[in-house]
C-alpha positions as CSV (number, residue, x, y, z in Angstrom):
1,M,86.7,67.8,106.8
2,D,85.8,68.2,110.5
3,K,87.5,65.3,111.4
4,L,90.8,66.6,109.9
5,N,90.4,69.9,111.4
6,R,90.0,67.7,115.0
7,M,93.3,65.9,114.2
8,A,95.3,68.9,113.5
9,V,93.7,70.4,117.2
10,F,95.0,66.7,118.6
11,A,98.5,67.3,117.4
12,V,98.7,70.8,118.5
13,V,97.3,69.5,122.3
14,V,100.3,66.9,122.4
15,A,103.1,69.2,120.9
16,E,102.0,72.0,123.2
17,G,101.4,69.6,126.2
18,S,98.4,71.4,127.6
19,F,94.8,72.3,126.3
20,S,95.1,76.4,127.2
21,A,98.6,76.2,125.5
22,A,97.4,74.6,122.4
23,G,94.2,77.3,122.4
24,R,96.7,80.2,123.1
25,R,98.4,78.8,119.6
26,L,95.1,78.0,117.8
27,G,93.3,81.1,118.9
28,M,90.1,79.0,120.7
29,S,89.4,78.7,124.4
30,P,90.7,75.8,126.4
31,S,87.0,74.7,126.2
32,A,86.9,74.6,122.5
33,V,89.9,72.5,122.4
34,S,88.6,70.2,125.1
35,Q,85.7,70.0,122.9
36,H,87.0,69.2,119.9
37,M,89.4,66.4,121.4
38,R,85.8,64.6,122.8
39,T,84.2,64.8,119.3
40,L,87.6,63.2,118.1
41,E,87.5,60.2,120.5
42,Q,83.9,59.7,119.9
43,D,84.4,59.6,116.4
44,L,87.2,57.2,116.9
45,R,85.7,55.5,119.6
46,V,89.1,55.5,121.5
47,T,90.8,57.5,124.3
48,L,93.7,59.5,123.0
49,L,94.9,61.0,126.2
50,H,94.5,60.7,129.9
51,R,92.6,63.2,130.9
52,S,94.4,63.7,134.4
53,T,98.0,63.9,133.1
54,R,97.0,64.7,129.4
55,K,99.7,61.9,128.5
56,L,99.3,59.9,125.3
57,T,97.4,56.5,125.7
58,D,98.7,53.6,123.8
59,A,96.1,54.3,120.9
60,G,97.1,58.2,121.2
61,A,100.7,57.2,120.7
62,A,100.0,55.0,117.7
63,F,97.3,58.0,116.3
64,Y,100.0,61.0,117.0
65,P,102.7,60.8,114.5
66,G,100.2,60.5,111.2
67,C,98.5,63.8,113.1
68,K,101.8,65.3,113.4
69,A,103.1,64.7,109.8
70,M,99.2,66.0,108.4
71,L,99.8,69.1,110.2
72,H,103.6,69.4,109.2
73,E,102.8,68.4,105.4
74,A,99.9,71.2,105.4
75,S,102.1,74.0,106.8
76,Q,104.6,72.8,104.2
77,A,101.9,73.1,101.3
78,E,101.0,76.5,102.7
79,Q,104.9,78.0,102.7
80,R,105.4,76.7,99.3
81,L,102.7,78.6,98.2
82,A,103.2,81.9,100.1
83,E,106.8,81.3,98.6
84,M,105.2,80.7,95.1
85,R,103.0,84.1,95.8
86,D,105.3,86.2,97.2
87,T,109.1,85.4,96.2
88,L,110.5,85.3,92.6
89,V,110.6,81.5,92.2
90,G,109.7,78.9,89.8
91,E,108.9,79.5,86.0
92,L,107.5,82.7,84.8
93,R,105.8,82.0,81.3
94,I,105.5,85.1,78.8
95,A,103.6,84.5,75.5
96,T,104.8,87.1,72.8
97,T,104.9,88.0,69.2
98,I,108.0,86.7,67.2
99,G,109.0,90.3,66.7
100,L,109.0,91.1,70.3
101,G,110.4,88.1,71.6
102,G,113.7,88.4,70.6
103,A,116.0,91.9,71.8
104,P,113.0,93.7,73.6
105,L,111.6,91.3,75.6
106,A,115.4,90.4,76.6
107,Q,116.2,93.7,77.3
108,A,113.2,94.2,79.4
109,L,113.7,91.1,81.7
110,A,117.3,90.7,81.9
111,P,117.6,92.6,85.0
112,L,115.1,90.6,86.5
113,L,116.6,87.3,86.0
114,Q,119.8,88.5,87.1
115,A,118.4,89.7,90.4
116,H,116.5,86.5,91.1
117,P,118.6,83.1,89.9
118,K,116.0,81.0,91.0
119,L,113.4,82.5,88.5
120,S,113.4,80.7,85.1
121,L,111.5,82.1,82.1
122,R,109.6,80.6,79.4
123,I,109.2,82.4,76.1
124,L,106.2,81.2,73.8
125,A,106.9,83.4,70.5
126,N,104.0,83.2,67.9
127,D,102.1,85.4,66.1
128,E,99.2,83.5,66.2
129,I,96.0,84.3,68.6
130,I,96.5,82.1,71.4
131,N,94.8,81.0,74.6
132,L,96.5,81.4,77.7
133,I,95.0,78.8,79.7
134,E,96.0,76.3,76.7
135,V,99.8,77.6,76.8
136,R,99.8,78.2,80.8
137,A,101.1,81.5,80.3
138,D,101.0,84.1,83.2
139,I,101.5,87.3,80.6
140,A,100.8,87.4,76.9
141,L,101.9,90.6,74.8
142,R,99.6,91.2,72.2
143,V,98.4,94.3,70.0
144,N,94.9,96.0,70.2
145,R,93.2,94.1,67.5
146,Q,93.6,90.7,69.6
147,L,91.8,92.2,72.8
148,D,88.7,90.4,71.9
149,D,88.3,88.1,74.8
150,A,86.2,89.3,77.6
151,S,88.0,87.0,80.3
152,Y,91.4,88.6,79.6
153,V,92.7,91.6,81.5
154,A,94.6,94.0,79.6
155,H,97.1,96.3,80.7
156,P,98.5,99.1,78.2
157,L,102.1,98.8,77.9
158,A,102.9,101.1,74.8
159,V,101.3,102.7,71.7
160,W,103.7,103.0,68.5
161,P,103.3,104.7,65.1
162,M,102.8,102.1,62.0
163,V,104.2,102.8,58.7
164,L,104.0,102.3,55.1
165,C,107.4,100.8,53.5
166,A,108.7,98.9,50.3
167,S,112.1,98.1,49.4
168,P,114.3,99.8,47.0
169,R,114.2,96.8,44.6
170,Y,110.4,97.1,44.6
171,L,110.1,101.0,44.1
172,N,112.4,100.8,41.1
173,R,110.2,98.2,39.7
174,C,106.9,99.6,40.4
175,G,107.3,103.0,41.3
176,I,107.1,105.3,44.0
177,P,103.4,106.0,45.2
178,E,103.4,110.2,45.9
179,T,99.4,109.9,46.9
180,P,97.2,107.8,48.9
181,D,95.2,106.9,46.0
182,E,98.2,105.5,44.0
183,L,98.6,102.8,46.5
184,S,95.3,100.8,45.5
185,Q,97.5,100.4,41.9
186,H,100.6,98.5,44.0
187,Q,101.2,95.2,45.2
188,W,100.2,94.6,49.0
189,L,101.7,92.2,52.1
190,V,99.0,92.3,54.3
191,N,98.4,90.6,58.1
192,T,95.9,87.4,58.0
193,N,95.8,87.7,61.8
194,E,92.8,90.0,60.8
195,A,90.3,89.2,57.6
196,V,92.2,90.3,54.8
197,P,91.7,94.1,54.6
198,A,89.7,95.3,51.5
199,S,90.8,98.3,52.3
200,I,92.9,100.7,54.7
201,E,92.5,103.8,56.6
202,L,95.4,106.5,56.5
203,H,95.4,109.5,58.9
204,R,97.1,112.7,58.6
205,N,98.3,115.0,61.3
206,N,95.6,117.9,60.9
207,G,92.9,115.0,61.5
208,E,92.1,114.0,57.5
209,T,91.2,110.4,57.0
210,R,91.6,108.6,53.4
211,K,90.4,104.9,53.1
212,I,92.2,103.4,50.6
213,S,90.9,100.0,48.4
214,L,93.5,97.3,48.0
215,P,94.0,95.0,45.3
216,D,92.0,91.5,45.3
217,I,95.2,89.4,45.2
218,A,97.5,89.7,48.0
219,T,100.2,88.3,49.7
220,G,99.2,87.2,53.2
221,S,100.8,86.1,56.2
222,S,100.1,85.5,60.2
223,S,103.6,86.5,61.1
224,M,105.3,90.3,61.1
225,N,108.9,88.9,60.5
226,V,107.3,86.8,57.1
227,L,105.6,90.1,55.9
228,R,108.9,92.2,56.8
229,A,111.1,89.3,54.9
230,F,109.1,89.7,51.7
231,T,108.7,93.2,51.6
232,L,112.7,93.2,51.8
233,E,112.9,91.1,49.0
234,G,110.6,93.4,46.8
235,I,107.4,91.7,46.7
236,G,105.4,94.6,47.8
237,I,104.2,97.3,50.4
238,S,103.4,96.1,53.8
239,I,102.3,98.4,57.0
240,Q,104.9,97.8,60.0
241,P,105.9,99.0,63.5
242,L,108.2,102.1,63.3
243,Y,110.4,100.8,66.2
244,E,110.6,97.2,64.2
245,I,111.9,98.1,60.9
246,E,114.5,101.5,62.4
247,Y,117.5,99.6,61.5
248,E,116.4,98.7,57.9
249,L,115.5,102.3,57.4
250,K,118.9,103.9,58.6
251,R,120.6,100.9,56.4
252,G,118.2,102.0,53.2
253,D,116.9,98.6,53.0
254,L,113.4,99.9,53.3
255,V,111.9,103.3,51.9
256,L,109.4,105.0,54.1
257,L,106.0,105.9,52.3
258,L,103.8,108.7,52.5
259,P,105.6,109.6,55.6
260,E,102.8,112.4,55.9
261,W,99.9,109.5,56.2
262,R,100.2,107.0,58.9
263,P,97.6,103.9,59.5
264,A,95.9,103.8,63.1
265,P,99.0,103.2,65.7
266,L,99.8,99.8,67.2
267,K,98.8,99.7,70.8
268,L,100.9,96.9,72.7
269,H,98.8,95.3,75.9
270,A,100.0,92.7,78.3
271,L,97.1,90.4,78.9
272,T,96.3,88.4,82.0
273,L,93.7,85.8,82.9
274,E,93.1,88.1,86.2
275,R,94.6,91.0,88.0
276,V,98.4,89.6,88.3
277,H,98.5,88.1,92.0
278,T,102.1,86.5,92.2
279,E,104.7,88.6,92.8
280,K,106.7,87.3,89.9
281,S,104.1,88.1,87.5
282,R,103.9,92.0,89.4
283,Q,107.5,92.7,89.2
284,A,107.8,91.2,85.5
285,M,104.8,93.6,84.5
286,Q,106.5,96.3,85.9
287,C,109.7,95.6,84.0
288,L,107.8,95.7,80.9
289,R,105.7,98.8,81.7
290,D,109.3,100.5,82.5
291,Y,111.0,99.1,79.5
292,F,108.3,99.9,76.9
293,Q,108.0,103.6,78.5
294,N,111.5,104.3,77.9
295,Y,111.5,102.6,74.7
296,Q,108.8,105.3,73.4
297,Q,110.8,108.3,75.0
298,R,114.0,107.4,73.0
């Protein structure tokens, strides 16, 4: 490694024409430049420069193009790294849940992509728990129940209410639960990203809490979209993020159950493996914060 540094010093000496000029460019004294040159020539066992004229010897002329190319490649590599760090180019990889991978993410990031045409986006939509390193994700959007890895940094984005819902078809067949206790007599659709729950906890605005036992037999899926589809088909009751079913509620395809009782809210986080350092990741994070903050205020 020391020899590579001395080769770089040699290339700068030739380009600048003197030890003093090379020293100014490199931030070192002329004597330090001279010492680097002596040591390099001793290692190579050839003379690279005529000491009186600072002109290249035949050996120096043969050696210089490689040293110049090395210095140029190092400068280019540093420039490419700075470009990746400070400008919006290359690929941004975001892992997200399937529900968020559609309209919400498109609306949040569209202004960023339109403003920076050299930036490409790869969306990895999956409701399963993922490893950010394996999928090479810059950012992962996940809910609070998946924050079990201490190596991740969690950036809060939003807190949304969760609600109980069912389709009119199911309610016509099985009846409408009027109290929390009646929920244990119904068919349930549960999220299997967690262990299948034996009970759910409901909260009221006045601080009252009720723990409701669920039946042993329940239909489960790791995908919230799958659970919603089965809910719409009248298979049972499910817990859904309110923001994801607003359209179905307005159309009457789903019915809100026990609206004064709510499960724990969904806390949306953006996960990174470390503090966000690249400009593209920083700006993407800001777009996500702005979008979801505005979404909550609608």
